[in-house]
C-alpha positions as CSV (number, residue, x, y, z in Angstrom):
1,M,31.9,120.8,101.8
2,S,33.9,124.1,102.3
3,K,35.8,125.9,99.4
4,L,39.1,125.4,101.1
5,A,38.3,121.6,101.3
6,T,36.8,121.1,98.0
7,A,40.1,123.1,96.7
8,A,42.6,121.0,98.7
9,K,40.7,117.6,97.6
10,R,41.3,118.4,93.8
11,L,44.6,120.1,94.2
12,L,45.7,116.4,96.4
13,V,43.5,114.0,93.9
14,G,42.8,116.3,90.6
15,R,39.6,116.9,88.8
16,P,37.1,113.8,88.9
17,F,36.9,111.5,86.0
18,R,34.0,110.2,84.3
19,S,33.0,106.9,84.2
20,D,33.0,106.4,80.8
21,R,37.0,107.2,81.0
22,L,37.8,104.0,82.4
23,S,39.3,102.6,79.5
24,H,41.7,105.5,79.4
25,T,43.2,104.6,82.8
26,L,43.9,101.0,81.2
27,L,48.3,100.5,81.2
28,P,50.7,99.9,79.1
29,K,53.6,97.3,79.7
30,R,55.9,100.0,80.1
31,I,53.7,101.2,82.9
32,A,52.3,98.4,84.3
33,L,55.8,97.1,85.2
34,P,57.0,99.4,87.8
35,V,53.4,99.6,88.9
36,F,52.8,96.1,89.7
37,A,56.0,94.7,90.1
38,S,57.9,97.1,92.2
39,D,57.6,95.4,94.8
40,P,59.4,92.1,93.9
41,M,62.2,93.8,91.9
42,S,63.0,96.4,95.3
43,S,62.7,93.2,97.6
44,V,66.2,92.6,96.3
45,A,67.3,95.6,98.2
46,Y,66.8,93.6,101.7
47,A,66.2,90.2,101.0
48,P,69.7,89.3,100.4
49,E,70.6,91.4,103.3
50,E,68.1,89.6,105.5
51,I,70.1,86.3,104.8
52,L,73.4,87.7,105.6
53,L,71.8,89.2,109.1
54,T,70.0,85.7,109.9
55,L,73.7,83.7,109.2
56,S,75.5,86.2,111.1
57,V,74.2,84.6,114.5
58,A,76.9,81.7,113.2
59,G,79.6,84.1,112.3
60,L,81.4,84.7,109.0
61,S,82.1,81.1,108.3
62,A,78.2,80.7,107.6
63,Y,78.3,83.5,104.8
64,A,79.5,80.7,103.1
65,F,75.9,79.0,102.3
66,S,74.6,82.6,101.3
67,P,75.0,81.7,97.6
68,W,73.5,78.3,97.6
69,I,70.4,79.7,99.6
70,G,69.8,82.5,96.9
71,L,69.9,79.7,94.1
72,V,67.5,77.9,96.2
73,V,65.2,81.2,96.3
74,V,66.1,81.8,92.7
75,V,64.5,78.1,91.3
76,V,61.5,79.0,93.8
77,M,61.2,82.4,92.0
78,L,61.3,80.6,88.7
79,A,58.4,78.1,89.6
80,V,56.2,80.9,90.8
81,V,56.8,83.1,87.9
82,A,56.0,80.3,85.8
83,S,53.0,79.5,87.7
84,Y,51.4,82.4,87.8
85,R,52.0,82.9,83.7
86,Q,49.2,80.3,83.3
87,N,46.9,81.6,86.2
88,V,46.6,84.9,84.1
89,H,45.6,83.1,81.0
90,A,43.5,80.7,82.9
91,Y,41.8,83.6,85.3
92,P,41.9,86.9,83.7
93,S,38.9,88.8,85.5
94,G,41.2,90.1,88.2
95,G,40.4,87.5,90.9
96,G,43.8,86.5,91.0
97,D,44.5,83.4,93.5
98,Y,41.2,84.3,95.3
99,E,38.8,83.3,92.1
100,V,41.3,80.4,91.8
101,A,41.0,79.0,95.1
102,T,37.3,79.6,95.1
103,V,36.4,77.9,91.7
104,N,38.7,74.9,92.4
105,H,38.7,74.5,96.4
106,G,35.4,76.2,97.6
107,P,34.6,79.5,99.2
108,R,36.0,78.5,102.5
109,W,39.5,78.1,101.0
110,G,38.9,81.2,99.0
111,L,38.5,83.2,101.7
112,T,41.2,81.8,103.7
113,V,43.4,83.0,100.5
114,A,41.8,86.6,100.6
115,S,42.8,86.8,104.1
116,A,46.3,86.1,103.6
117,L,46.7,88.1,101.1
118,L,44.8,91.2,102.7
119,V,47.7,90.9,105.6
120,D,50.6,90.4,103.2
121,Y,49.4,93.6,100.8
122,I,49.4,95.7,104.5
123,L,52.9,93.9,105.5
124,T,53.8,95.0,102.0
125,V,53.7,98.3,102.8
126,A,55.2,98.4,106.1
127,V,58.3,96.4,105.0
128,S,59.0,98.3,102.1
129,I,58.3,101.5,103.8
130,S,60.8,100.9,106.7
131,S,63.4,99.7,104.7
132,A,63.3,102.9,102.5
133,A,64.0,104.7,105.9
134,A,66.9,102.4,106.7
135,N,68.6,102.7,103.0
136,I,67.8,106.4,103.1
137,G,68.8,106.6,106.5
138,S,72.8,105.7,105.7
139,L,73.0,108.8,104.2
140,V,70.8,111.3,105.9
141,P,71.2,110.8,109.6
142,F,68.0,112.5,110.5
143,V,66.2,109.9,108.6
144,D,68.1,107.1,110.5
145,T,66.6,108.7,113.7
146,H,63.5,109.7,113.1
147,K,62.3,106.3,110.7
148,V,58.2,106.0,112.4
149,L,58.4,109.5,111.3
150,F,59.2,109.1,107.8
151,S,57.9,106.3,107.0
152,V,54.2,107.6,108.1
153,T,54.8,111.0,106.0
154,A,55.9,108.0,103.1
155,I,52.9,106.9,103.4
156,V,50.7,109.2,103.4
157,I,52.3,110.6,100.2
158,L,52.2,107.5,98.4
159,T,48.5,107.3,99.3
160,A,47.9,110.6,97.7
161,M,49.6,109.8,95.0
162,N,47.5,106.7,94.6
163,L,44.3,108.9,94.9
164,R,45.3,110.3,91.5
165,G,44.4,107.2,89.8
166,V,46.5,104.1,88.4
167,R,47.5,105.4,85.1
168,E,48.6,108.3,86.5
169,S,50.8,107.4,89.4
170,G,52.4,104.5,87.3
171,A,53.7,107.4,85.4
172,M,55.0,109.2,88.6
173,F,56.9,105.9,89.6
174,A,58.2,104.9,86.1
175,I,61.3,106.8,86.2
176,P,62.5,105.9,89.9
177,T,61.7,102.1,88.9
178,Y,63.7,102.1,86.0
179,A,66.2,104.5,87.5
180,F,67.0,101.7,90.5
181,V,67.0,98.8,88.1
182,A,69.7,100.8,86.0
183,G,71.5,101.6,89.0
184,I,71.6,98.1,90.8
185,V,72.8,96.5,87.4
186,G,74.8,99.0,86.5
187,M,76.8,98.7,90.0
188,I,76.8,94.6,89.7
189,V,78.4,94.9,86.2
190,Y,80.6,97.3,87.4
191,G,81.6,95.4,90.1
192,A,82.2,92.2,87.7
193,V,84.5,94.2,85.5
194,R,86.7,95.5,88.5
195,V,87.0,92.0,90.5
196,F,87.2,89.9,86.5
197,L,88.6,92.2,84.3
198,L,90.5,94.8,86.4
199,D,91.6,92.8,88.9
200,D,91.0,95.6,91.3
201,E,90.6,94.6,95.3
202,V,87.0,95.7,95.9
203,R,86.6,96.0,99.7
204,A,83.6,96.9,101.6
205,E,84.1,99.4,104.7
206,S,83.0,96.7,107.1
207,S,85.1,93.8,105.4
208,T,88.0,93.9,108.1
209,F,85.3,93.4,111.2
210,T,84.6,89.9,112.5
211,L,81.4,88.7,114.3
212,A,81.1,87.5,117.8
213,G,79.4,84.8,117.1
214,E,82.2,82.8,115.3
215,Q,83.1,82.3,119.6
216,G,79.9,80.1,120.0
217,H,79.7,78.7,116.3
218,L,76.5,76.4,115.4
219,A,76.6,72.9,114.1
220,G,74.2,70.1,113.2
221,V,70.9,70.9,113.8
222,G,71.4,74.1,115.1
223,L,73.1,75.4,112.0
224,A,70.5,73.8,109.6
225,F,68.0,75.2,111.3
226,L,69.9,78.6,111.0
227,V,70.2,77.8,107.3
228,L,66.4,77.5,106.9
229,R,66.0,80.0,108.6
230,A,67.8,82.3,106.4
231,F,66.3,80.8,103.2
232,S,62.8,81.6,104.6
233,S,64.1,85.6,105.0
234,G,65.6,85.6,101.8
235,S,62.3,84.5,100.2
236,A,61.0,87.7,101.0
237,A,61.8,88.6,97.5
238,L,59.1,86.6,96.1
239,T,56.5,88.9,97.5
240,G,54.2,90.9,95.0
241,V,54.6,88.4,92.0
242,E,50.6,87.8,92.6
243,A,49.8,91.4,92.5
244,I,49.8,90.9,88.6
245,S,47.3,88.1,88.4
246,N,45.2,91.1,91.1
247,G,45.7,93.5,88.5
248,V,44.7,91.9,84.6
249,P,42.1,94.1,84.2
250,A,44.4,97.1,84.4
251,F,46.3,95.9,81.5
252,R,45.9,96.9,77.8
253,K,44.0,94.6,75.4
254,P,45.3,91.9,75.0
255,K,45.2,92.0,78.8
256,S,46.7,87.8,79.6
257,R,49.2,88.5,77.3
258,N,50.5,91.8,78.5
259,A,50.3,90.5,82.2
260,A,51.9,87.4,81.2
261,T,54.8,89.0,79.4
262,T,55.3,91.7,82.3
263,L,55.7,88.6,84.6
264,L,58.5,87.6,82.7
265,L,60.4,90.9,82.5
266,M,60.0,90.9,86.2
267,G,61.3,87.6,86.7
268,V,64.3,88.3,85.2
269,L,65.0,91.6,86.3
270,A,64.7,90.8,90.0
271,I,66.9,87.4,89.7
272,V,69.5,89.2,87.9
273,M,69.5,91.9,90.7
274,F,69.2,89.2,93.7
275,L,72.1,87.1,92.3
276,G,74.1,90.0,91.7
277,L,73.7,91.6,95.0
278,I,74.5,88.2,96.9
279,F,77.7,87.8,94.4
280,L,78.9,91.5,95.5
281,A,78.5,90.7,99.1
282,R,81.0,88.0,98.7
283,V,83.5,89.6,96.6
284,T,83.5,92.7,98.4
285,G,83.4,90.7,102.2
286,V,80.3,92.7,103.8
287,V,80.0,91.8,107.2
288,V,76.3,92.8,108.4
289,A,75.0,92.0,112.2
290,E,71.8,91.5,113.9
291,D,72.8,93.0,116.8
292,P,75.7,95.5,115.6
293,A,76.5,96.9,119.1
294,H,77.3,93.2,120.5
295,Q,78.0,90.9,117.2
296,L,80.6,93.3,115.6
297,V,84.3,92.6,116.3
298,G,86.7,95.4,114.9
299,A,84.3,98.1,114.2
300,P,85.2,101.8,115.3
301,E,83.6,103.1,118.5
302,G,80.4,104.8,117.5
303,Y,79.9,103.0,114.3
304,Q,76.7,102.6,112.4
305,Q,75.9,99.8,110.5
306,K,75.1,100.8,106.8
307,T,72.4,98.7,104.9
308,L,73.9,95.8,102.4
309,V,73.2,98.4,99.2
310,A,75.2,101.4,100.7
311,Q,78.3,99.2,101.9
312,L,78.2,97.9,98.5
313,A,77.6,101.2,96.3
314,G,80.8,102.3,98.5
315,A,83.0,99.6,97.4
316,V,81.8,99.4,94.1
317,F,82.3,103.0,93.3
318,G,85.1,103.6,95.6
319,G,85.4,107.6,96.1
320,F,82.8,108.8,93.4
321,S,80.3,109.9,95.4
322,P,77.7,111.0,92.8
323,A,77.1,107.2,91.6
324,I,77.2,106.0,95.6
325,Y,74.4,108.6,96.2
326,Y,72.9,107.8,92.7
327,V,72.1,103.6,94.1
328,I,71.3,104.9,97.6
329,F,68.7,107.4,96.5
330,F,67.0,105.2,94.1
331,T,67.0,102.3,96.6
332,G,65.5,104.4,99.0
333,L,62.9,105.9,96.6
334,I,62.1,102.5,95.0
335,L,61.1,101.0,98.3
336,V,59.2,103.7,99.5
337,L,57.3,103.1,95.6
338,A,57.3,99.2,96.1
339,A,54.8,100.0,98.4
340,N,52.9,100.8,95.7
341,T,51.8,97.3,94.4
342,A,50.0,96.5,97.6
343,F,48.1,100.2,96.7
344,N,47.1,98.4,93.6
345,G,46.7,95.0,94.8
346,F,44.6,95.5,98.3
347,P,41.9,97.7,96.7
348,V,41.4,95.5,93.4
349,L,41.0,92.4,95.7
350,G,38.9,94.5,98.3
351,S,36.9,95.2,95.4
352,I,36.0,91.9,94.5
353,L,35.5,90.9,97.7
354,A,33.2,93.3,98.6
355,Q,31.0,92.8,95.5
356,D,30.8,88.8,96.7
357,R,29.5,90.4,100.2
358,Y,32.4,89.6,102.2
359,L,33.7,93.2,102.9
360,P,31.5,96.8,103.1
361,R,30.0,97.9,100.0
362,Q,31.7,100.8,100.1
363,L,35.3,99.2,99.0
364,H,33.4,97.9,95.7
365,T,32.9,101.8,94.8
366,R,35.5,103.6,92.6
367,G,36.4,107.4,93.9
368,D,36.8,110.8,91.9
369,R,39.5,109.7,89.8
370,L,38.4,106.0,89.2
371,A,40.6,104.2,91.7
372,F,39.0,102.6,94.5
373,S,39.5,104.9,97.2
374,N,38.5,103.5,100.3
375,G,40.3,100.5,100.0
376,I,43.6,102.8,99.5
377,V,42.9,104.9,102.7
378,F,42.3,102.1,104.8
379,L,45.4,100.1,103.3
380,A,47.4,103.1,104.5
381,L,45.9,103.3,107.8
382,A,46.9,99.6,108.3
383,A,50.0,100.1,107.5
384,I,50.7,103.1,109.7
385,V,49.9,101.1,112.4
386,L,52.1,98.4,112.0
387,V,54.9,100.7,111.4
388,V,54.6,103.0,114.6
389,A,53.7,99.5,116.6
390,F,57.0,97.7,115.4
391,D,59.4,101.3,115.5
392,A,59.5,100.8,111.2
393,E,62.0,97.8,112.2
394,V,62.7,95.7,109.0
395,T,64.2,92.9,111.0
396,K,61.0,92.7,113.6
397,L,58.5,93.2,110.4
398,I,60.0,90.7,108.0
399,Q,59.2,88.1,110.8
400,L,55.6,88.5,110.1
401,Y,55.9,88.8,106.3
402,I,55.8,86.1,103.3
403,V,53.3,83.5,105.4
404,G,50.5,85.2,103.8
405,V,51.9,85.2,100.7
406,F,53.0,81.7,100.5
407,V,49.5,80.3,101.8
408,S,48.2,81.9,98.9
409,F,50.9,80.8,96.3
410,V,50.2,76.8,97.4
411,L,46.4,77.4,97.4
412,S,46.8,79.1,94.0
413,Q,48.6,76.5,92.5
414,S,46.7,73.5,94.0
415,G,43.7,75.0,92.6
416,M,45.2,75.3,89.2
417,I,46.3,71.6,89.1
418,R,42.3,70.8,89.6
419,H,41.4,73.5,87.1
420,W,43.5,71.7,84.7
421,N,42.3,68.1,85.6
422,R,38.6,69.6,85.0
423,L,39.6,70.5,81.6
424,L,41.5,67.4,80.4
425,A,38.3,65.3,81.5
426,S,36.5,67.0,78.6
427,E,39.5,68.1,76.1
428,T,40.2,65.7,73.4
429,D,42.4,67.4,71.1
430,P,45.7,66.2,71.5
431,T,47.8,69.5,71.0
432,A,45.7,71.1,73.4
433,R,45.9,68.1,75.9
434,R,49.8,68.5,75.6
435,R,49.6,72.0,76.3
436,M,47.3,71.4,79.6
437,R,49.8,68.7,80.6
438,R,52.5,71.1,80.4
439,S,51.0,73.5,82.4
440,Q,50.0,71.6,84.5
441,A,53.3,70.2,85.2
442,I,54.4,73.6,85.8
443,N,51.7,74.4,88.4
444,S,52.9,71.1,90.3
445,F,56.3,72.2,90.4
446,G,55.1,75.7,91.6
447,L,53.2,73.6,94.0
448,F,55.9,71.5,95.7
449,M,58.4,74.6,96.0
450,T,55.9,76.8,97.2
451,S,54.9,74.2,100.0
452,A,58.4,73.3,101.1
453,V,58.7,77.3,101.4
454,L,55.3,77.9,103.6
455,I,56.7,74.6,105.5
456,I,59.9,76.0,106.6
457,V,58.6,79.6,107.2
458,L,56.2,78.2,109.6
459,I,58.9,76.0,111.3
460,T,61.3,78.8,111.4
461,K,59.3,81.9,112.2
462,F,56.2,81.1,114.0
463,L,57.1,82.0,117.5
464,N,59.5,84.9,116.5
465,G,56.4,86.6,114.7
466,A,54.9,84.2,112.0
467,W,52.2,83.8,114.4
468,I,50.8,87.4,114.6
469,A,50.3,87.4,111.0
470,I,48.4,84.1,111.2
471,A,46.1,85.6,114.1
472,A,45.6,88.2,112.0
473,M,44.3,85.9,109.1
474,A,42.1,84.4,111.2
475,A,40.4,87.7,112.5
476,I,39.9,89.0,108.7
477,Y,38.7,85.7,107.7
478,G,36.2,85.6,111.1
479,L,35.4,89.3,110.3
480,M,34.7,88.5,106.8
481,T,32.6,85.5,107.2
482,A,30.4,87.4,109.6
483,I,29.7,90.5,107.3
484,R,29.0,88.0,104.6
485,R,26.6,86.3,107.1
486,H,24.6,90.0,107.7
487,Y,24.4,90.5,104.3
488,D,22.9,86.8,103.4
489,R,20.3,87.8,106.5
490,V,19.6,90.8,105.2
491,A,18.7,89.3,102.1
492,E,16.9,86.6,103.3
493,E,14.8,89.0,105.5
494,L,13.9,91.3,102.1
495,R,13.0,87.2,100.6
496,Q,11.1,86.8,103.2
497,Q,9.0,90.3,103.2
498,E,9.0,89.8,99.2
499,Q,5.7,87.6,100.1
500,N,3.8,90.2,101.7
501,K,4.5,92.5,98.6
502,E,0.8,93.0,98.2
503,Q,0.0,93.6,101.6
504,Q,3.0,96.2,101.4
505,K,1.2,97.9,98.6
506,L,-1.8,98.6,100.3
507,L,-2.3,102.0,101.6
508,P,-2.5,103.0,105.2
509,A,-5.8,103.6,106.6
510,R,-5.3,107.1,107.9
511,N,-2.2,109.2,107.7
512,H,-1.5,110.7,111.5
513,A,0.7,113.3,111.4
514,M,2.4,115.2,114.2
515,V,4.7,118.5,114.2
516,L,7.0,118.4,117.1
517,V,7.1,122.2,119.1
518,S,9.1,123.8,121.1
519,K,8.8,127.4,120.8
520,L,6.1,129.3,118.6
521,H,8.7,131.0,116.1
522,M,9.6,130.8,112.5
523,P,10.7,127.1,112.3
524,T,7.3,125.9,113.7
525,L,5.3,128.0,111.5
526,R,7.0,126.5,108.3
527,A,6.9,123.0,109.9
528,M,3.0,123.4,110.5
529,A,2.4,124.8,106.6
530,Y,4.3,122.0,105.4
531,A,2.3,119.1,107.4
532,K,-1.0,120.9,106.3
533,A,0.0,121.0,102.6
534,T,0.8,117.0,102.9
535,R,-3.1,117.0,103.9
536,P,-2.7,114.4,106.5
537,D,-6.2,112.8,108.0
538,I,-5.1,114.0,111.4
539,L,-2.8,116.8,112.2
540,E,-1.8,117.6,115.7
541,A,0.8,120.0,117.1
542,V,2.9,118.0,120.2
543,T,4.9,119.5,122.6
544,V,6.7,118.0,125.9
545,N,6.2,120.0,129.0
546,V,9.4,120.0,130.6
547,D,8.9,123.3,132.2
548,D,5.8,124.7,133.5
549,M,5.9,128.1,132.8
550,D,7.3,128.0,129.4
551,T,4.5,125.4,128.4
552,R,1.4,128.2,129.7
553,R,3.2,130.5,127.8
554,L,3.2,128.5,124.7
555,V,0.0,127.1,125.1
556,Q,-1.7,131.0,125.6
557,A,0.3,131.9,122.4
558,W,-1.2,129.0,120.4
559,G,-4.5,129.7,121.2
560,K,-4.4,133.5,120.3
561,E,-2.8,132.2,116.6
562,N,-5.8,130.4,116.5
563,F,-4.0,127.6,114.4
564,K,-7.5,125.3,114.2
565,V,-4.6,122.7,115.1
566,P,-5.0,121.0,118.8
567,L,-1.7,121.5,120.7
568,K,-1.3,118.1,122.5
569,V,0.9,118.8,125.8
570,I,2.5,115.4,127.0
571,E,3.3,115.8,130.5
572,S,7.4,114.4,131.4
573,P,7.8,114.5,135.0
574,Y,11.7,113.9,134.8
575,R,11.5,116.7,132.4
576,E,12.8,114.1,129.3
577,I,12.0,114.7,125.5
578,T,12.6,111.6,123.7
579,R,10.8,109.0,125.8
580,P,7.6,110.8,126.1
581,V,7.1,111.0,122.7
582,L,8.2,107.8,122.0
583,E,5.5,106.3,124.2
584,Y,2.9,108.7,122.3
585,V,3.7,107.5,119.3
586,K,3.7,104.0,120.1
587,R,0.4,104.6,121.9
588,V,-1.3,106.0,118.4
589,R,-0.2,103.5,116.7
590,T,-1.3,100.8,119.1
591,D,-4.8,102.2,118.8
592,N,-5.1,102.4,115.4
593,P,-2.2,99.5,113.7
594,R,-3.5,100.4,110.3
595,D,-2.5,104.1,110.5
596,V,1.2,105.4,109.7
597,V,2.3,108.2,111.8
598,T,4.3,110.7,110.1
599,V,6.3,113.2,112.8
600,F,7.6,116.7,111.5
601,I,10.9,118.1,113.2
602,P,11.8,121.2,112.6
603,E,15.7,121.6,112.3
604,Y,18.1,124.5,112.0
605,V,20.5,124.8,108.8
606,V,23.9,125.9,110.0
607,G,26.7,126.8,108.0
608,H,29.5,126.5,111.1
609,W,30.7,122.9,112.3
610,W,30.6,124.4,115.7
611,E,26.7,125.5,115.4
612,Q,25.9,121.7,115.4
613,F,26.9,121.1,119.3
614,L,24.7,124.3,119.7
615,H,21.1,123.4,117.8
616,N,19.2,120.1,116.9
617,Q,20.5,117.7,119.7
618,S,17.1,117.1,121.2
619,A,15.8,116.7,117.4
620,L,18.8,114.3,116.3
621,R,18.5,112.0,119.3
622,L,14.4,111.7,119.0
623,K,14.8,111.2,114.8
624,G,17.4,108.4,115.7
625,R,14.7,106.3,118.2
626,L,12.2,107.5,116.0
627,L,13.5,105.3,113.1
628,F,13.1,102.2,114.9
629,Q,9.2,102.4,115.2
630,P,7.6,100.8,112.5
631,G,4.9,102.5,110.9
632,V,6.3,105.6,111.9
633,M,7.8,108.2,109.1
634,V,10.3,110.9,110.1
635,T,10.6,114.1,108.0
636,S,13.0,117.1,108.7
637,V,11.7,120.3,107.8
638,P,14.6,122.8,107.4
639,W,14.9,126.6,108.5
640,Q,18.2,128.0,107.1
641,L,20.1,130.6,109.8
642,A,21.7,133.4,108.3
643,S,25.3,131.5,108.7
644,S,24.0,129.0,106.4
645,S,24.2,131.7,103.4
646,K,28.0,130.8,103.3
647,V,27.0,127.2,102.0
648,T,24.0,128.4,99.5
649,D,26.5,131.3,97.9
650,K,29.3,128.5,97.3
651,D,30.0,128.8,93.4
652,D,29.6,125.2,92.8
653,V,25.9,125.4,94.0
654,V,23.5,125.1,91.1
655,A,19.6,126.3,91.6
656,P,17.3,123.4,89.8
657,G,16.6,124.3,86.3
658,A,19.3,127.4,86.7
659,I,21.4,126.7,83.5
660,R,18.4,125.7,81.4
661,R,16.8,129.1,82.3
662,G,20.1,131.2,81.0
663,L,20.8,131.8,85.0
664,D,24.3,131.5,86.4
665,K,25.2,129.6,89.9
666,R,23.7,132.5,91.7
667,G,20.5,132.7,90.1
668,Q,21.3,135.9,87.8
669,E,21.1,136.1,84.5
670,D,24.0,134.8,82.6
671,Q,25.8,137.9,80.9
672,R,28.4,135.6,79.2
673,N,26.2,135.0,76.1
674,G,26.2,138.6,75.5
675,K,29.9,139.2,75.3
């Protein structure tokens, strides 16, 4: 890595942390709340709006259902929050729903939960960022017309912030999160004061519009289906609750109690803001439509529909622009930062799955800042693909949303019921049994509510896009199963070979060494010298005859040098290099199966990336094929070209033992001691 790349990485990520500093990255509750709860708190910015957008199909009269839908969503939220408070106490290791389902239902159900959560985390980033683009676009026309560009840029910035570490990114997110909460709660309180105490007429800019849907309003089964669909869209307010159960290890001690307290704070704030925004939407007469160009009646020509929050801020604060800009700005910002919930949950879950051999091992390792860097980057790339594919449109993306999270809710709650049943079978203390029965009742209610929501979501959203999320879950499940089978197959292969351990310890009969020669130059001489230093039983030089004249010159030069090492010329009538060498090595192995063959390959070490295309291509191809041959060892003998000095002269390259001998990084005597 060049100096420029290293400097850019340090500027982006910061100085690396030692492994023993992991405890210093643990979060207090005031930082953990914005880190893990920004998603469910910020979802109140679009969940009420999605309810109204869905009901708009049936006209303004259907808006009368919005408060009741909101109350049912709140009941489900209370059940989920109360249930997950039991989860974090029972399973504080950080596995969350995946661990609960695996322990109580078995590995297959645990893997189902994991695939659902991975899909939901990716969608959380895509939906939150797209919603932020819509809200900020209400103020900035450029963002409204370039939503995809804005969303991709925001994801990249958010990725860079998370690569700096959980604690540092949490400190960055704290102020915007609390500013958003203050803005929304302040707007709700001020709006209520104006309506109930001051008796002001608080009307939104769209309150005089009507909806074309009123001309052909729905009734009966159609209206019931629409109400259920609106409820399923509003249930997006529950996403992100499970992230806290996955993030328990990131809390300070006592971890479980701090996580449970954070869950309670998150639930209270989210419910207050969710119901408050629905209340303001009713009293201000906000009208929003899925298709404003065709549904809105009475709107002026060229009217751009603003988001629900933007219209409410304009109505409540009247002409006081600073307050309007404040609410819209921090709403857009918190929606960007809400994706941080997924940036914390996805890498942790990925690390646990990698540890269980369901995902590549690279996802289990921490980066320079003790964050799971590979998981963060993978999540960002997947979210960018979704944003581009769906044009950063919240209404399109939200149809894929919440399926995964409610699958995990249902399996987690049913798993907790089994958990309490198992403990009750052996518990005899009456006080402990009452406590367990109470927890079991809470999880049972949570199972009932989340199962009902999951059924409604599947019925109302399956054909509108939920099938894509289900297909993605199935694909990820299959991929993780295949990865586990591969790791198990490799482990079994190595276990079987353990039986031949004693045979593996036996030394080979002889070491047959070959030095590949293309020309008689300095890299060849170095390879010859190194091969001799290994003292093989048999040493020979091997060249491939691809040009008769060049080969004759090489043989003549070899004879003049009097190397005392035979030069073997392999004929190649089709001017190939790799195949003749492979066939020769196979013949040597066949004639002497107990011998080991060591092939020494001279290689150039270059300093410029483009030089890689001009050198070592034949060596790389041959090396790649030789590695698949049993009983064959491949040794690269480097020859540093002048351009490689740009790498060896770097300040961060230290010769072995240089510091101990009092030398600096360039091998010169350190003069600092004499200062």
